N, C-alpha and C positions, 0 to 999 in steps of 0.2 A: 504494500500499500504506499503510495507516495506521501511525502510530508505535507503536500498541499491538501490531499484528501483527508489527512488525519488532523489538520490544524484545528478543526472545530469539534473533533471527536472527544467525548467526555471521559473523565476518569471516574470510576465507581469508588465512592467512599463507603466501604462495607462497615456499617455501624454495628457494634455489639454492645458490650458493657462500657460504653464510653459516651454517655449522653450529655456531652458538654462541648462547648466551642473553644474555651481557653485551655491551655496546657494539653493540647491534643496533637501529638506529633504526626499522626497519620493525616489528620485534616490539614495541618500546616504544610506538610509535604505536598499534599494535593493542590493546595492553594498556590504554592510556589511554582508549580508547573505552568500556571497561567492559562489552563484550559478549563472548560466547563466541568463542574463537579456534580455528580449524581449521588446524593445520599440514599443509601439502600439499607433497609433492615430486613433480615430473613428470619422468619420463625421456622427453625428447622427442628430436627429430632432432639437436639440437645435442649432447646427451650421447651419443647413439648413435654419433657420429663420433669420440668420444674413443679414444685409443690404448689398448693393453692395460693398461699400468701405471696411467695416470690413472683409467681406468674401474674397475679393481680397487680402487684407493685410495678412490675415491668410494664404492664399495660398503661398504668398511670404515667410512668416515665415517658413512654413512647407518645402518648397523647400530648403531653406537655411539650416534648421536644419538637414534635411536628409543628406546633404553634410558634415555637422559637424560630425554626427554620423558615416558616412562612413569613414571619415578620422581617426576615432578612432577604426576602425575594427568592428564597429557595423552597424546597418541599421535601418531605420524607416519603420515599417510595417504600411500600410494604409488600412483601411477597412471602408466601408460605410454601415450604417444601424442602427437598434436599438442597443443601447449600451450593454444591458444585453445579447441580442441574439448573438451579435458579440463576446463578451467576452467569453460566454459559448462555442461558436464554436472554438475559438482559444485555449481555455483550452483543449477541446477535441482533437484538432489537435496536440497539443504540449505536453500534459501531465503537463502543468503548475500547480504549487501548490499554487500560491499566486498571487494577483493583488494589486499593490500599486498605489496610485495616490495623487495628490495635491488637496486640497479642493477648491471648488467654493462656492459662498454664495448667488447667486440669487435663487429665489424659484424654478425655473425649474430645475436647477442643483441639488439642495438639494433633490427634489422629485426623480429625476433620480438616484442619488447616493445612497440614502437610499434604494431604490428598488434593485439596483445592489448589495449592501453590504449584504442585507438580503438573496437574492437568492443565491449568491455565497457561503455564509456560509452554507446554507442547502446542497450544493453540496460537502461540505468538503474542500472548497477552502478558504485559508486565504484572507480576504479582508480588507484592511487597508488604511485609508486616513491620510494625513499629512497636516500641515500648510505650509507656505512659500509665500502665496499670500498677506498676511497681517502681519503687525508687531505684532499684538496681536489678538487673536481670539475674535470675537465680544462678546461672552458670558463671557469673562474674565474681561471686563471693565465695572464697575458698579458705580453708584452714592453711596453716603454714606448710602442712604436708600435702596440700593440693586436693583435699577431699571436701565433702560437704560438712556443714556444722550440724551437730546433733543436740546441742545445749544452747539455750538462748543467750546467756550472759556473754560467752565468748563471741557469739554472733553480733550482739550489740557493740561490743568493743571493737569488732572488726569494721563496722560500718559507720560508727558515730562520727568519725573524722572525715569520712568520704563526702564528696560534694555531689549530690544528685544533679540531674540536668536542670538547667535554669527554667524559670517559668516562661511559658509561651503566651503571647497576647491572643486575644480573640481576633480572628481574621476581620479585616476591614470589610471584605466583600467575599461572598461565596458565589462565584460565577455560575449562572444557571445554563443548562443545555437549551438549545432551540426547541427541542421537542422532548416532552416527558413521556416515559413509558407508562403503561397502566399500573395502577396500584390497588392493592386490596383495601377494603374498608376495615379499619381497626375494630369497629363494633362487631364485625362478622367473626372476628377471632374469639370473641367471648372470653377474654383473658381472666375475668373474675368469676366465671361460672362455678368453679369448685368452691368458692368462698361461701356460696349460699347466703344465709342471713348475716354472715360476718362482714361482708364487704362494707356495709354502711358504717359499722362501728370502727373498723380499721382505717377507712379513708379519712376520718376526722383527725387521726393522729399522724398522718403522713405529711411530710414537708417535701414537696416534689420539685425537682428542677435545680439547675445550676445556680440561679440567683438565690434561691432559698438556702442552698448549701453554703454559698459564699457569705451570706448574711449570718448564717449559723456559726461559721468559723470566726467571723469578726466579733460577734457577740460573746463567744466563749473566750477568745483571747483578750478581749477588753474587760472581761468580768470574771467568770467562774474559774479561769485557769489559775488565778491566785490561790484558790482553795482546793484545786483539783487533787493534789496528792493526799491531802488530809481528809477530804470529804467524799472522794469518788466511790467509796464502799457503802455509802449510806443511800439506800434506794429511794427514800422519800424526798431527797434533796436534788435540786437541779444543778448538779455539780460536774456533769460530764458534757462533752461537746455535742452528743446526739448525732454525730455525722456518719455512723456506721451505715445507716440507710442510704445516704447519698453516695458514700464511698463504694457500696456494694454495686451500684448501677452506673458508676463512673460519672456521676453528676459533679464530682469534685475529684481532683487528682491528689494522690498522696504527696506529690511534690509541693503543692500549695500548702498543705498542712505542715510539711517539714520546714519549708522556707519561712513561713510566717511564724511557726512555732519557734524556730531558731531566733528570729528577730525578737520575739517576746522574751526568750531566755536571755538574750543580750541586754534587754531592757530590765533585767532582774525581776521578771514577773515569776513569782514563786509558783511552782507547779508545772512550768513550761517544759522542763527537761523530762519530767515524768510523762507528760503528754507525748513527747517525741519517742520515748521508750515504748509507749503503746502503739504508735505508728509502726515502729520497727518490730513489735510483737506480731503484727499482721504480716509484715514482710517475712518474718521467720516462718510463719505458717505456710506461706507460698514457697519458700525455699525448701521446706520439708516435702510439700506436695509434689513439687517438680522432681526432686531427687528420689523420693520414695512414694510414688503414687498409691501404693498399697495402704497408706494411712487412711484413705477414704473408704476402704472396704473391709479391712481386717486389722487385727491387733498389730501395732507397730513393733511391739516387743513379742517375739514368737513364744516366749515362755508363758504368755497369758492365754495361749490357745487351748490349754488344758484346764483353764479355770472354770469353775462351775456356775457361770452366769446362766440365767434363764433367758430364753429367746421367745417363748410363746406369749401370746396375748392372754393375760389373766385379768380377773377383776381388779387386782391391785394396780396393774398397769393402766387400766381404764380409769381408775380413780385418780391416779397421778396425772394423766392427761387432762382430766376434767376439773382439776383443782379441788379434789375431794379427799385428800389424804388425811385431813384432820389436823395438820400442822400448818400454822398460819403463814410462816415464811414461804413454804413450798407452795401452798395453795394461792397465796397472793401473787406470787411470781407467775405461776401457770395461767392465772386469770389475766394478769397484765399482758402476757404474750397473746392471749386469745383476743383481747380487746384492741390492743395497739399494734400487734405484729412485731413488737420488740420486747426485750426483757433486760433489766439492769444486770450488769456483768456479775456483781456479787451474787445476785439471785440465781444466775445461771449456774454458778458453782454449787450453790446449795441444792437446787433441784437435781442436778446431775449426780451429786454425791448421794442424795437420798435414794435415787433410782438404782444406781449401780452398786451401792454398798448396803444401805439398810434393806432394800428390796431385792438385792442380788440379781438385778436384771441387766442384760447386756447393754453396753453403751450404744450399740447401733440402733436399738429400739428408741432411745431418747434422741439420738442424732437424726433419725428419720422423721420423728415427730417435729423437731425443730425445723427441719427442712421443709415441712409442710406448713408451718405456722409463722415463720419469721419473714418479715418484709426486708430485713437486712441480711438475709441468708447469704452466706459466702462459703463455698465448698471447703476451702482450706481452713479458714478460721473455725468453722463449725466442727470439722473432724478433729482438728488439733485440740480444741477446747474440750470436747467430750473425752478424748483419750487422755488428755492431761489430768482431768479430774478423776477419771476411772482408774488411773495408774498404769494403763497399758501402753501409753504413748511416750514420745520423746520428751525429755525435760519434764517428766511427769511428777505430779504430787504423789508421794508414797501412798500406797493403797491404805495403809493404816491411818492416814490422815482422813478421818471420817468426820465431816462437818455435822455438828449437832444443830438441827434447825431451831431448836428452842434457845440454845446458848447464843447462836448467831443473831437471832432477832432481838435478844436482850442487848446485844452489843451494838447492832447497826440500825435498830428501829425501836429503841427503848420506849418511845412514847406511842408506838404503834400507828404512826401516821400512814405508813406504807400499807399496813394491814387494813386499816379502815378505808383506805382509798380503793381497795380491790375486793374486799370481802364484805358482802352485804348482810349476811345472816347475823342476827343478834344486835344489829344497829337499829335504833328507833327511826332515824332518818338517814338512810345510807346515801352516799353521794352518787351522782350520775355515773361516775366511772365504775363503781361496784355494780350498779344496776345494769349497765351496758353489757356486762358479761352474760346475763340471762337473755338479753335480746339478741346476742350474737351466736349463742350456742345452738347446735341442732335440736330441734324439737324432741327427737327421739331420745335425747339424754334425760329428758324429764326433770330438768332442774328449775328451781324457783327460789327467790329470796325468802319466801315464807317457810321453806322447809327448815328443819333444825340443822345446825352445823354438823358436818360429818365427824364421826368419832375417829380417833387415831387408828391408822391402818395397822400399825405395829408398835410395840413398845420399843423405844429408841435404844435402850440398853440391850434388849434381846437381839435387835437387828444388828447392832454393832458387834456383839459377841459372835453372832452367826457368821458375819463377814470376816472377822479376824480368824475364826476357826478355819473357814474355807481358805483364807490366805495362807495360813500355816500349813494346811494340808497340801496345798499346791506347791509350796516351797519345798516340802519333804519329797514330793514326787519329782520335782526338778533335780534336787540333790541326788536322789537315788538314780535318776536317769543318767 
């Protein structure tokens, strides 16, 4: 094809989890070519597998981003199907000469993207992937011996002095093609169908889009970061950034969080360094997922394969999912997740410990439930978080560290503000947050705020001793083997 014929040919910007204009290397590279840009989102098999809440939140993000692009004289083209097939079709329809995209790092995405890149190149189409989702590409961070990191603290020490890529501006213009290909209607995708009654409740608590994310970061660094390290474990307080939702869908880059967090640290804002450590904790999760993708599906430490976790669905598991364990911290957290699509980080550790240790249920059961209920679901962070608490993962909390939900609530919610916010039973005038749980839950759960409070599923001492006995037995088997 002659250069004259390709002068007006577009480049496809294949959008994935990067619903933003600023700090977007793939978009910036496309803009710098000076040719028309065709923003394309493909709902393929990887997205079809998303749980109810993540898929719903993705739909909200796409709806918002389409409006952002329209305001810039562009548009978001939506297609559904196999990624390679759709890309090849759009290339044929538009005469596109290149496809650019931001990298993802889970095994399914890597397999798909490798196939796409190889096939497009055989068609004479430039296919190029870019960073942007992580501060550092996983293969660029190595131990002195040249291997992967398996413990967080050495990983933090290895990257804290490194300089991530500079912040990129929002493009001044996104050149539009002369002719737009057909696009699916987002409403036809029914992204919130699996949410059923929960969609209305969760949507109220979502802050969607790049502008909301940038405002969130500014508000946090101007205010709450000063008390972040001291108060981040108190679930009733607004002491965290709340950016996990936006980070999950690429509505903000980790680079912006890092650079602005560093600036806050240089300005002696207490808590800023701890915030940066949390940004790197996410980075560490991706480092592990890239190098050891089995962390998503099985015990990272093979010695846990013989441990006696239960995997079947039991009445105890159902009670845990429904916030009916009889323990306030656990139930408040599970209800918070069902109403907001999010859960405070301290609460995540408590509910995970209770499930995997007091109830002796496999961490995958909990991980899969979170993957269905979290609007900030992230494959790497979710898997590492569950395995860290369960004791089977890298840099894990020892299994014998069993969080007592009653002791934890006395320490982190002494006045029971968090409990009252989410548990309606027993309150004369429960708040709307607590009542919203009953409006969001499936009718066949048969829950009502007028019902008596659930009785404790298990005596905490009995559950702890059972878990420790199982741990000791497993250690003996290991030693004998």
